[in-house]
C-alpha positions as CSV (number, residue, x, y, z in Angstrom):
1,M,-24.8,-26.0,-4.7
2,P,-21.6,-27.5,-3.2
3,A,-22.0,-31.3,-2.5
4,G,-21.1,-30.8,1.2
5,L,-23.9,-28.4,1.6
6,Q,-26.4,-30.7,-0.2
7,I,-25.4,-33.5,2.2
8,Q,-25.8,-31.4,5.3
9,M,-29.2,-30.1,4.2
10,S,-30.4,-33.6,3.3
11,F,-29.3,-35.0,6.7
12,E,-31.2,-32.2,8.5
13,R,-34.3,-32.9,6.6
14,G,-34.2,-36.6,7.4
15,T,-33.9,-37.6,3.7
16,V,-31.2,-38.0,1.1
17,G,-33.5,-37.4,-1.9
18,S,-31.7,-34.4,-3.2
19,I,-28.3,-36.1,-3.2
20,P,-27.1,-37.5,-6.6
21,T,-27.4,-41.2,-6.9
22,R,-23.7,-42.0,-7.1
23,L,-22.9,-39.8,-4.1
24,R,-25.8,-41.4,-2.1
25,H,-24.4,-44.8,-2.8
26,F,-21.0,-43.6,-1.7
27,L,-22.4,-42.3,1.5
28,L,-24.0,-45.7,2.3
29,L,-20.9,-47.7,1.5
30,T,-18.3,-45.4,3.1
31,S,-17.8,-45.0,6.9
32,N,-21.3,-43.7,7.9
33,R,-20.1,-42.8,11.3
34,F,-17.4,-40.5,10.1
35,L,-19.5,-38.7,7.5
36,I,-22.3,-38.2,10.0
37,Q,-19.9,-36.7,12.5
38,L,-18.8,-34.1,9.9
39,F,-22.2,-32.7,9.5
40,I,-24.5,-33.3,12.5
41,M,-24.8,-32.5,16.1
42,C,-24.9,-34.6,18.4
43,G,-22.6,-37.2,16.8
44,R,-20.6,-38.7,19.8
45,Y,-21.3,-38.9,23.5
46,V,-20.2,-40.6,26.7
47,L,-21.8,-42.9,29.3
48,H,-19.4,-44.5,31.8
49,V,-21.1,-44.5,35.2
50,Y,-22.1,-47.7,37.0
51,L,-25.6,-49.1,36.2
52,S,-26.8,-48.3,39.8
53,E,-26.2,-44.6,39.2
54,I,-28.3,-44.7,36.0
55,T,-31.2,-46.6,37.7
56,D,-31.1,-44.3,40.7
57,Q,-31.0,-41.0,38.9
58,F,-33.8,-42.0,36.4
59,E,-35.9,-44.1,38.7
60,I,-35.6,-47.3,36.6
61,Y,-37.2,-50.5,37.7
62,E,-36.5,-52.8,34.7
63,V,-33.2,-53.3,32.9
64,E,-32.9,-54.9,29.4
65,W,-29.5,-53.6,28.6
66,V,-26.0,-55.0,29.2
67,W,-23.9,-52.4,31.0
68,E,-20.4,-51.4,30.0
69,P,-18.7,-48.0,30.1
70,N,-18.3,-46.3,26.8
71,Y,-16.3,-43.1,26.3
72,N,-16.9,-42.8,22.6
73,I,-20.4,-43.7,21.7
74,A,-21.0,-43.4,17.9
75,P,-24.0,-43.7,15.5
76,G,-24.9,-47.3,14.9
77,N,-24.0,-48.4,18.4
78,N,-26.5,-50.1,20.7
79,V,-27.1,-47.5,23.4
80,A,-29.0,-47.2,26.7
81,G,-32.4,-45.7,26.3
82,I,-35.2,-45.2,28.9
83,I,-38.8,-45.8,27.8
84,K,-41.9,-46.0,29.9
85,N,-44.1,-49.0,29.8
86,G,-45.9,-48.9,33.1
87,S,-42.6,-48.2,34.8
88,N,-39.3,-46.8,33.5
89,R,-37.3,-49.4,31.6
90,L,-33.7,-49.2,30.5
91,K,-33.5,-50.8,27.1
92,A,-30.9,-51.3,24.4
93,L,-31.6,-49.1,21.3
94,R,-29.7,-48.8,18.1
95,W,-28.6,-45.2,17.6
96,G,-30.0,-44.0,14.3
97,L,-33.8,-44.1,14.0
98,I,-35.4,-46.4,11.4
99,P,-39.0,-45.3,10.7
100,H,-41.5,-48.1,10.7
101,W,-42.2,-47.6,7.0
102,A,-38.5,-47.7,5.9
103,K,-37.5,-50.2,3.3
104,D,-33.9,-50.5,4.5
105,E,-32.3,-50.3,7.9
106,S,-29.4,-48.2,6.5
107,V,-31.7,-45.1,6.7
108,G,-31.0,-45.1,10.4
109,Y,-27.4,-43.8,9.9
110,R,-29.0,-40.6,8.4
111,M,-31.4,-40.1,11.3
112,I,-29.2,-40.0,14.4
113,N,-30.6,-36.5,15.2
114,A,-34.0,-34.8,14.9
115,R,-34.5,-31.1,15.0
116,A,-36.9,-30.0,17.8
117,E,-38.4,-27.3,15.6
118,T,-39.8,-29.7,13.0
119,L,-40.6,-32.9,14.9
120,A,-44.4,-32.5,14.6
121,E,-44.1,-32.1,10.8
122,K,-41.5,-34.6,9.5
123,P,-42.9,-38.0,8.5
124,A,-39.8,-39.8,9.9
125,F,-40.4,-38.4,13.4
126,R,-44.1,-37.4,13.7
127,R,-45.5,-40.7,15.0
128,A,-42.6,-41.2,17.5
129,F,-42.9,-37.7,18.7
130,Q,-46.5,-38.3,19.6
131,K,-46.2,-41.5,21.5
132,Q,-42.7,-43.1,21.4
133,R,-40.5,-40.8,23.3
134,C,-37.4,-41.9,25.2
135,I,-34.5,-40.5,27.3
136,I,-30.8,-41.2,26.4
137,P,-28.7,-41.0,29.6
138,A,-25.2,-39.5,29.2
139,N,-22.3,-38.2,31.2
140,G,-21.5,-35.7,28.4
141,F,-21.0,-35.2,24.7
142,Y,-18.4,-34.1,22.3
143,E,-18.3,-31.3,19.7
144,W,-15.6,-30.3,17.2
145,C,-14.9,-26.7,16.2
146,H,-12.5,-24.9,13.9
147,E,-9.8,-22.8,15.6
148,E,-7.4,-20.4,14.2
149,N,-3.9,-21.7,13.3
150,K,-5.2,-25.3,13.4
151,K,-5.7,-27.5,10.3
152,K,-7.9,-30.0,12.0
153,K,-11.1,-29.4,14.1
154,T,-10.5,-29.4,17.8
155,P,-12.7,-31.7,20.0
156,Y,-14.3,-30.5,23.2
157,Y,-16.1,-32.4,25.9
158,I,-19.3,-30.8,27.3
159,S,-20.9,-32.0,30.6
160,L,-22.9,-30.8,33.6
161,R,-21.0,-28.7,36.1
162,S,-22.5,-30.9,38.9
163,G,-21.1,-34.1,37.4
164,K,-24.6,-35.6,37.3
165,L,-26.0,-37.5,34.3
166,M,-27.7,-35.7,31.4
167,G,-30.9,-37.0,30.0
168,F,-31.1,-36.3,26.2
169,A,-34.6,-36.1,24.8
170,G,-35.1,-38.8,22.2
171,L,-37.5,-40.8,20.0
172,Y,-37.6,-44.5,19.3
173,E,-39.2,-46.8,16.7
174,T,-39.4,-50.6,16.2
175,W,-38.7,-51.7,12.6
176,K,-39.4,-55.1,11.1
177,S,-37.2,-56.4,8.3
178,K,-38.3,-58.6,5.4
179,D,-36.8,-61.6,7.2
180,N,-38.8,-60.6,10.4
181,R,-35.9,-59.2,12.4
182,L,-37.0,-56.5,14.9
183,I,-34.8,-53.5,15.5
184,T,-35.6,-50.9,18.1
185,S,-33.7,-47.7,17.2
186,C,-33.6,-44.1,18.5
187,T,-32.6,-40.6,17.6
188,I,-31.4,-37.7,19.8
189,I,-33.3,-34.4,19.5
190,T,-31.3,-31.2,19.0
191,T,-32.1,-27.5,19.6
192,K,-30.3,-24.2,19.2
193,P,-27.1,-23.9,21.3
194,N,-26.7,-22.2,24.7
195,E,-23.8,-19.9,25.4
196,V,-21.4,-22.7,26.3
197,V,-22.0,-24.7,23.1
198,Q,-22.5,-21.8,20.7
199,P,-18.8,-21.2,20.1
200,L,-18.5,-24.8,19.1
201,H,-21.6,-25.6,17.1
202,N,-24.9,-24.2,16.0
203,R,-26.9,-27.1,17.5
204,M,-26.9,-29.0,20.8
205,P,-28.7,-32.0,22.1
206,V,-31.9,-31.3,24.1
207,I,-31.1,-32.0,27.8
208,L,-34.3,-32.4,29.7
209,E,-34.6,-30.7,33.1
210,P,-34.8,-33.5,35.8
211,D,-38.3,-32.5,36.8
212,K,-39.6,-32.7,33.2
213,R,-38.3,-36.2,32.4
214,E,-41.5,-38.0,33.5
215,M,-43.6,-35.7,31.5
216,W,-41.5,-36.4,28.4
217,L,-41.9,-40.2,28.9
218,D,-45.7,-40.0,29.6
219,K,-47.4,-41.5,26.6
220,T,-50.8,-40.0,27.5
221,I,-49.3,-36.5,26.7
222,Q,-49.4,-36.2,22.9
223,D,-50.1,-32.5,22.3
224,P,-47.1,-30.7,20.7
225,L,-48.1,-27.5,22.5
226,E,-47.3,-29.3,25.8
227,L,-44.2,-31.1,24.6
228,L,-42.4,-28.6,22.5
229,P,-41.7,-26.2,25.5
230,L,-39.6,-29.0,27.0
231,L,-37.2,-28.9,24.0
232,K,-35.1,-25.9,24.9
233,P,-31.4,-25.2,25.4
234,Y,-30.2,-26.2,28.8
235,D,-29.1,-23.6,31.3
236,A,-25.6,-22.6,30.3
237,K,-24.7,-21.8,33.9
238,E,-25.0,-25.5,34.7
239,M,-22.6,-26.6,32.0
240,I,-18.8,-26.7,31.3
241,S,-16.6,-27.6,28.3
242,F,-12.9,-28.2,27.8
243,E,-10.6,-29.4,25.0
244,V,-9.8,-33.1,24.8
245,S,-7.6,-35.3,22.7
246,D,-8.2,-35.7,18.9
247,K,-7.5,-39.4,19.3
248,L,-11.2,-39.8,19.9
249,N,-11.8,-38.9,16.3
250,S,-11.4,-42.7,15.9
251,T,-14.2,-44.7,17.4
252,K,-11.6,-47.3,18.3
253,F,-10.2,-44.9,20.9
254,N,-12.5,-45.7,23.8
255,R,-11.1,-45.3,27.3
256,P,-11.1,-42.7,30.2
257,D,-8.5,-40.7,28.4
258,C,-11.2,-39.5,26.0
259,I,-12.5,-37.1,28.6
260,K,-9.2,-36.0,30.0
261,P,-8.4,-32.3,29.4
262,V,-5.4,-31.8,27.2
263,K,-4.5,-28.6,29.1
264,S,-4.8,-27.4,32.7
265,F,-8.4,-27.7,33.4
266,K,-10.1,-24.3,33.0
267,P,-13.8,-24.9,32.3
268,Q,-15.0,-22.7,29.5
269,S,-18.1,-20.7,30.5
270,L,-19.3,-17.2,30.2
271,F,-20.5,-17.1,33.8
């Protein structure tokens, strides 16, 4: 089996057990963010609105996160996550879930996404799916695709047609290191793509419908039969996509130009 395919399959399983030892060490020591972006969806996203818009749209009453606009959020970053502890709280979470039983925090770089179809089965996600669910607010996300006559993948920005914030379905865990450091981390759940995302990638983040957000955060609801129907592709009629600059391939490129169309703005949609 080609090494690239082995890596991709291992990332999707939430394990790297099948990857040869030398290659596994290479993955850990090389730029994790770049490697993850090659194989997984969703690997970069955007959150740039003012804090007041986030608190208003998600009915947040406690904030434990330092606001700053970010047009190129990458794995390993501290991101804004919404959890419910009595009321909705906005908290800083490290993107890349570290299971409570993990021996090393580096495992988080391999768990930036979790497949909706297998949440109830995978040891890395099963406990969090039951009672540690979160929402990751976003203005939109990026995806790269191969296009004819182009050597490099072309990046696209995908957002809601309304301009409102998305709420990605996520999971979170708190991990304690041997030296007693506590890290609260998260993963973004993915599902099959809708008609807007399908030409770009075979997965997309789960975007919760606004009237289902409170149900997702409700810790008293733990039955997969109630939760799994929430994890479906978002209505394609409500979404748009357009090509953006490949400068954002570098996480150092982080400014409003990241989401500026490179051509005359013609939203890609089938509707």
